[in-house]
C-alpha positions in Angstrom: -56.6 -80.3 74.6 -54.2 -83.3 73.8 -55.7 -85.1 76.7 -59.0 -85.1 75.2 -57.5 -85.8 71.8 -55.7 -88.8 73.2 -59.2 -90.4 74.6 -60.5 -89.8 71.2 -57.5 -91.5 69.4 -57.4 -94.4 71.8 -61.3 -95.1 71.4 -60.8 -94.8 67.5 -58.0 -97.3 68.0 -60.1 -99.9 69.8 -62.9 -99.4 67.4 -60.4 -100.2 64.7 -59.2 -103.2 66.4 -62.6 -104.5 66.9 -63.9 -103.8 63.5 -60.9 -105.4 61.9 -61.2 -108.7 63.9 -64.8 -108.8 63.1 -64.1 -108.4 59.4 -61.5 -111.2 59.5 -63.9 -113.3 61.5 -66.4 -113.0 58.7 -63.7 -113.7 56.2 -63.5 -110.4 54.5 -60.1 -109.1 54.2 -61.4 -105.9 52.0 -63.7 -104.8 54.4 -60.9 -105.1 57.1 -58.6 -102.9 55.0 -61.3 -100.5 54.1 -62.1 -100.0 57.9 -58.3 -99.6 58.6 -58.0 -96.8 56.0 -60.9 -95.0 57.2 -59.9 -95.2 60.7 -56.2 -93.9 59.9 -57.8 -90.9 57.9 -59.8 -90.2 61.0 -56.7 -90.4 63.3 -54.9 -88.2 60.9 -57.5 -85.3 60.9 -57.9 -85.6 64.7 -54.2 -85.2 65.3 -53.9 -82.3 62.5 -56.8 -80.5 64.1 -55.2 -80.8 67.6 -51.8 -79.4 66.5 -53.0 -76.8 63.8 -55.5 -74.9 66.0 -53.1 -73.8 68.6 -50.4 -73.1 65.9 -53.0 -71.0 64.1 -53.7 -69.0 67.5 -49.6 -68.4 67.5 -49.6 -67.2 63.9 -52.7 -64.9 64.5 -50.6 -63.4 67.6 -47.4 -62.9 65.4 -49.4 -61.1 62.7 -51.3 -59.0 65.5 -47.9 -57.7 66.7 -46.5 -57.2 63.2 -49.6 -54.9 62.6 -48.6 -53.0 65.9 -51.0 -54.7 68.5 -48.2 -55.0 70.9 -50.5 -56.3 73.7 -51.2 -59.4 71.5 -50.7 -62.8 73.5 -51.5 -66.5 72.7 -54.0 -67.5 75.5 -55.3 -69.8 76.7 -52.1 -71.6 76.8 -52.0 -74.9 74.9 -50.6 -78.0 76.7 -47.5 -80.0 76.0 -44.8 -78.6 73.9 -47.0 -76.2 71.8 -47.7 -74.5 75.1 -44.0 -74.2 75.7 -43.9 -72.6 72.2 -46.8 -70.1 73.2 -44.9 -69.3 76.7 -41.8 -68.4 74.7 -43.7 -66.2 72.4 -45.7 -64.5 74.9 -42.3 -63.7 76.8 -40.8 -62.4 73.5 -43.9 -60.1 73.0 -43.6 -58.8 76.4 -39.9 -58.0 76.0 -40.6 -56.4 72.6 -43.4 -54.3 74.0 -41.0 -53.1 76.9 -38.2 -52.2 74.4 -40.8 -50.5 72.1 -42.2 -48.4 75.0 -38.7 -47.5 76.2 -37.5 -46.4 72.8 -40.7 -44.2 72.3 -40.2 -42.7 75.4 -36.6 -41.8 74.7 -37.7 -40.6 71.4 -40.3 -38.5 73.1 -37.8 -37.1 75.7 -35.3 -36.2 72.9 -38.0 -34.6 70.8 -39.2 -32.5 73.8 -35.5 -31.4 74.5 -35.1 -30.5 70.7 -38.2 -28.5 70.7 -37.6 -26.7 73.8 -34.1 -25.4 72.6 -33.9 -21.9 71.5 -31.6 -22.9 68.7 -33.0 -24.1 65.3 -31.8 -27.7 64.8 -32.4 -29.2 61.1 -31.3 -32.8 60.0 -30.5 -33.3 56.4 -30.6 -36.7 54.5 -27.9 -37.6 51.8 -29.7 -35.5 49.5 -29.6 -32.4 51.4 -33.3 -32.4 51.9 -34.7 -31.8 55.3 -35.7 -34.9 57.4 -36.1 -33.2 60.6 -36.7 -29.5 62.0 -37.4 -28.6 65.6 -39.9 -26.1 66.6 -37.3 -23.2 66.9 -36.6 -23.7 63.0 -40.2 -22.5 62.1 -39.5 -19.3 64.2 -36.0 -18.8 62.9 -36.3 -19.8 59.4 -39.8 -18.2 58.7 -41.3 -21.3 57.3 -44.0 -23.6 58.8 -42.4 -26.9 59.9 -44.7 -29.1 57.5 -43.5 -27.1 54.5 -39.8 -27.8 55.4 -39.9 -31.4 55.9 -38.9 -33.3 52.7 -38.0 -30.3 50.8 -34.5 -29.2 49.7 -32.4 -27.4 52.4 -31.3 -24.7 49.9 -35.1 -23.9 49.5 -35.2 -22.8 53.1 -31.6 -21.5 53.4 -30.7 -20.0 50.1 -27.4 -18.5 51.4 -24.3 -19.7 49.3 -22.0 -19.6 52.5 -24.0 -22.1 54.2 -24.4 -24.3 51.2 -20.7 -24.2 50.5 -20.0 -24.9 54.3 -22.4 -27.8 54.1 -20.8 -29.4 51.0 -17.2 -28.9 52.5 -18.3 -30.3 55.9 -19.5 -33.4 54.5 -16.5 -33.9 52.2 -13.9 -33.4 54.8 -16.1 -34.9 57.8 -15.7 -31.9 60.0 -17.9 -29.1 61.4 -18.1 -25.7 60.0 -19.2 -22.6 61.7 -20.0 -19.3 60.3 -22.1 -16.1 60.9 -25.1 -15.1 58.8 -27.6 -12.3 58.8 -31.1 -13.0 58.4 -34.1 -10.6 57.8 -34.9 -7.8 60.7 -31.4 -7.6 61.3 -30.9 -11.0 63.1 -27.4 -12.6 63.1 -27.1 -16.4 63.5 -24.2 -18.7 64.0 -24.7 -21.4 61.8 -22.9 -24.8 62.9 -22.9 -27.6 60.3 -21.9 -31.0 61.4 -21.7 -34.3 59.3 -23.7 -37.1 61.1 -21.5 -40.5 61.1 -23.8 -43.6 61.2 -26.8 -41.6 61.2 -28.9 -43.9 59.1 -31.0 -41.6 56.6 -29.5 -38.6 58.4 -26.2 -37.2 56.9 -25.8 -33.7 58.4 -26.9 -31.6 61.2 -27.3 -27.6 60.7 -27.9 -25.7 64.0 -28.7 -22.0 64.0 -27.9 -20.1 67.2 -29.0 -16.6 67.7 -26.2 -14.1 68.1 -28.2 -10.9 67.6 -27.8 -9.8 71.1 -24.0 -10.3 70.9 -23.8 -8.7 67.6 -25.7 -5.5 68.9 -23.7 -5.5 72.0 -20.4 -5.5 69.9 -21.8 -2.7 67.7 -22.8 -0.7 71.0 -19.4 -1.3 72.4 -17.7 0.0 69.0 -19.9 3.0 68.9 -19.2 3.9 72.6 -15.6 3.9 72.1 -15.9 5.9 69.0 -18.5 8.3 70.7 -16.5 8.7 73.9 -13.3 9.3 71.8 -15.2 12.1 70.0 -16.6 13.6 73.2 -13.1 13.7 74.9 -11.2 14.9 71.6 -13.2 18.0 71.0 -12.6 19.6 74.6 -9.0 18.4 74.6 -8.5 19.8 71.0 -10.0 23.1 72.1 -7.7 23.2 75.3 -4.6 22.5 73.3 -5.6 25.0 70.9 -5.8 27.6 73.6 -2.6 26.8 75.2 -0.8 26.9 71.8 -2.5 30.4 71.0 -1.3 31.8 74.5 2.0 30.3 74.1 2.6 32.2 70.8 2.2 35.3 72.3 -1.6 35.9 73.1 -0.8 35.9 76.9 0.7 39.3 76.3 -2.7 40.7 75.4 -4.7 40.6 78.5 -8.1 41.0 76.8 -7.5 38.2 74.4 -5.9 36.2 77.0 -9.1 36.4 79.2 -11.2 35.3 76.0 -9.2 32.3 75.6 -8.9 31.4 79.4 -12.7 31.6 79.5 -12.7 29.2 76.6 -10.6 26.7 78.4 -12.6 27.2 81.5 -15.9 26.1 79.8 -14.1 23.2 78.0 -12.7 22.0 81.4 -16.2 22.4 82.8 -17.6 20.2 79.9 -14.9 17.4 80.8 -15.7 17.6 84.5 -19.5 17.3 83.7 -18.7 14.2 81.5 -16.5 12.5 84.0 -19.1 13.2 86.6 -22.0 11.8 84.7 -20.0 8.7 83.8 -19.2 7.9 87.3 -23.1 8.6 88.3 -24.1 6.3 85.4 -21.5 3.7 86.5 -22.5 3.7 90.1 -26.2 3.5 89.4 -25.5 0.5 87.0 -23.6 -1.3 89.7 -26.0 -0.6 92.4 -23.5 1.3 94.4 -25.9 4.3 94.7 -28.2 3.3 97.4 -31.7 4.5 96.8 -32.8 6.8 99.6 -36.9 5.8 99.3 -39.3 8.1 100.7 -43.2 8.5 100.0 -43.8 11.4 97.8 -46.3 12.8 95.5 -45.1 12.9 92.1 -46.4 16.1 91.5 -43.8 17.7 94.0 -41.0 16.2 92.0 -42.2 17.4 88.6 -43.0 20.9 90.0 -39.4 21.2 91.4 -37.7 20.0 88.1 -39.9 22.6 86.0 -39.1 25.2 88.3 -35.4 24.5 88.0 -35.6 24.3 84.2 -38.0 27.2 83.7 -35.4 30.0 83.2 -33.5 27.7 80.6 -37.0 27.2 78.8 -37.7 30.8 78.8 -34.3 31.8 77.6 -35.0 29.6 74.3 -38.6 31.2 74.2 -40.5 27.9 74.9 -43.3 27.4 76.9 -42.9 24.8 79.6 -45.8 23.7 81.9 -46.7 20.7 84.1 -49.9 18.7 84.3 -50.6 16.4 86.8 -53.9 14.2 86.7 -56.1 14.1 89.8 -55.9 11.1 92.2 -52.3 10.1 91.2 -51.0 7.8 94.1 -47.8 8.4 96.0 -44.6 6.7 95.1 -41.7 5.4 96.9 -38.7 7.0 95.0 -35.3 8.6 95.6 -36.1 12.3 95.1 -32.8 13.4 94.2 -32.3 10.9 91.5 -35.9 10.8 90.1 -35.8 14.6 89.9 -32.5 14.6 88.0 -34.1 12.1 85.7 -37.0 14.5 84.9 -34.4 17.5 84.4 -32.7 15.7 82.1 -35.7 14.8 79.9 -36.9 18.4 80.0 -33.1 19.6 79.2 -33.3 17.2 76.0 -36.5 18.7 75.1 -35.2 22.1 75.4 -32.3 21.3 73.1 -34.5 20.1 70.2 -37.5 22.4 70.4 -37.5 25.3 68.4 -38.3 28.7 69.6 -41.9 29.2 70.2 -42.6 25.5 70.7 -44.1 23.8 73.8 -43.0 21.3 76.3 -45.5 19.6 78.7 -44.6 17.7 81.6 -47.6 15.5 82.6 -48.2 12.4 85.1 -51.1 10.0 85.5 -51.7 6.4 87.0 -53.0 3.1 85.6 -52.7 -0.6 86.1 -50.6 0.0 89.4 -48.2 2.1 87.7 -47.5 5.9 87.7 -46.4 7.4 84.3 -44.7 10.6 83.8 -44.5 12.0 80.2 -42.2 14.8 78.6 -43.8 16.0 75.4 -42.2 18.4 73.0 -43.1 20.1 69.8 -39.5 19.8 68.4 -37.9 18.2 65.3 -38.5 14.8 66.3 -36.3 11.7 66.1 -35.4 9.7 63.2 -36.8 6.1 63.5 -33.5 4.6 62.8 -32.0 6.5 66.1 -35.2 6.0 68.2 -34.3 2.5 69.5 -30.8 3.7 70.5 -31.5 7.2 72.1 -31.1 5.7 75.7 -27.6 4.1 74.8 -24.8 5.9 76.6 -22.9 8.4 74.2 -25.2 7.5 71.3 -25.8 10.6 69.6 -27.9 11.2 66.4 -26.6 14.1 63.9 -29.1 16.3 65.4 -27.8 15.6 69.0 -24.2 16.5 67.9 -25.4 20.0 66.8 -26.9 20.4 70.1 -24.0 19.4 72.3 -24.2 17.7 75.5 -22.4 14.7 76.6 -24.8 12.2 75.2 -25.2 10.5 78.8 -28.3 12.1 80.0 -30.8 9.9 78.5 -28.6 6.7 79.6 -29.0 8.1 83.2 -32.5 8.4 82.8 -32.9 4.9 81.8 -30.9 3.4 84.4 -32.3 5.6 87.1 -35.9 4.4 86.3 -34.9 0.7 86.1 -33.2 1.0 89.6 -36.8 2.1 90.6 -38.2 -1.1 89.2 -39.8 0.8 86.2 -39.2 1.2 82.5 -38.7 3.9 80.1 -39.8 4.6 76.5 -39.4 7.1 73.6 -42.0 8.0 70.8 -41.6 10.3 68.1 -43.0 11.9 65.0 -40.2 13.3 62.8 -40.9 17.0 62.2 -43.7 17.0 65.0 -42.0 16.3 68.4 -41.2 13.6 70.6 -42.5 12.0 73.9 -40.3 10.4 76.5 -42.4 8.4 78.9 -41.3 6.6 82.2 -43.4 4.3 84.5 -42.7 3.3 87.9 -44.6 1.0 90.2 -47.1 2.1 92.8 -46.0 0.6 96.1 -48.6 -1.9 97.7 -51.1 -0.6 100.2 -49.9 -1.1 103.8 
């Protein structure tokens, strides 16, 4: 570019000299001056064009990068010093592109990590408006993400304790933590942290679901209360018998036999409770090895019904069994599974009034054999239904019926040890259905 420009300038300069000498030779100074001026202007235009065009390309490239086109480069390369300037610009543009790509990848990775978190993460600006919320926030705070961003945090979380924690955290520059309850009996640990040098972000609020921990704590507390109740009742009865005998009833042989009979019954209840606790503990820990054998489910159900038939008749109940045709055999521990079915029938007998029906049935579908124990009893309150398989959990109706409160827990863990699942359904006042399913072994 500058090479051709130099040729043009040289040619113009030679023409200037030739024209000037010709004018002077003719004795015209004015003509010579005019020629010199025209030539100077032409030279200026040539030089300006030679410099401004490559500079214009550099300017266009700068505008392209400013507009977001990071692939913009100065090409072809101008010669000379302007070319060096173009090289420096292209090098800078490549470095900027690399930095932006790296920053974008880091941002995407951070966003992916935040959106993969089970905890809700919400960033607030200095005005306590939501600047960012991850995917879990939508599920936990029960609002679409697009409606949260830009809105005040108090609109999303109108809990006075959280708002106070947010304010004190920012004022004192320290994190705050508290547990709040959300709809549907969900509990969250809320951690509020001030963000130092976070630009537009001033605070970070994290919601960690502790519902399972809270439920486990409730179960533990209820377990302690229930087992204390179950132990206190027979122990109190035994103490009463002993005190009565000590005060002279032992001298009355008939009365003494009656009290000793009561003491024996209470001891039997304690022994049964201890045995069932030990059995449940062994099943849970896997210390009871399953003696698996291929059996027809009809054999197990028939044996359980035979053992419970006299008890059902004693309560004036109709107990029957119904197994669908072509139910495949299962690989199970006969003793444990039969005990589980007996526990379900025993539970149905306790809560079915005289004249009622208990039907034990089995069918298969989708690679599972399902057993149902259906009764026409008083049913289970919806509040109690989710907890009927917890150890020692007993609703008011169960307390009236007696028992240790461990039978259904043993059923649950026995079925789970066989790779199955158990479920209870009930229509209060009309009866209940206890259902468990175990997998059909693969064909050999």
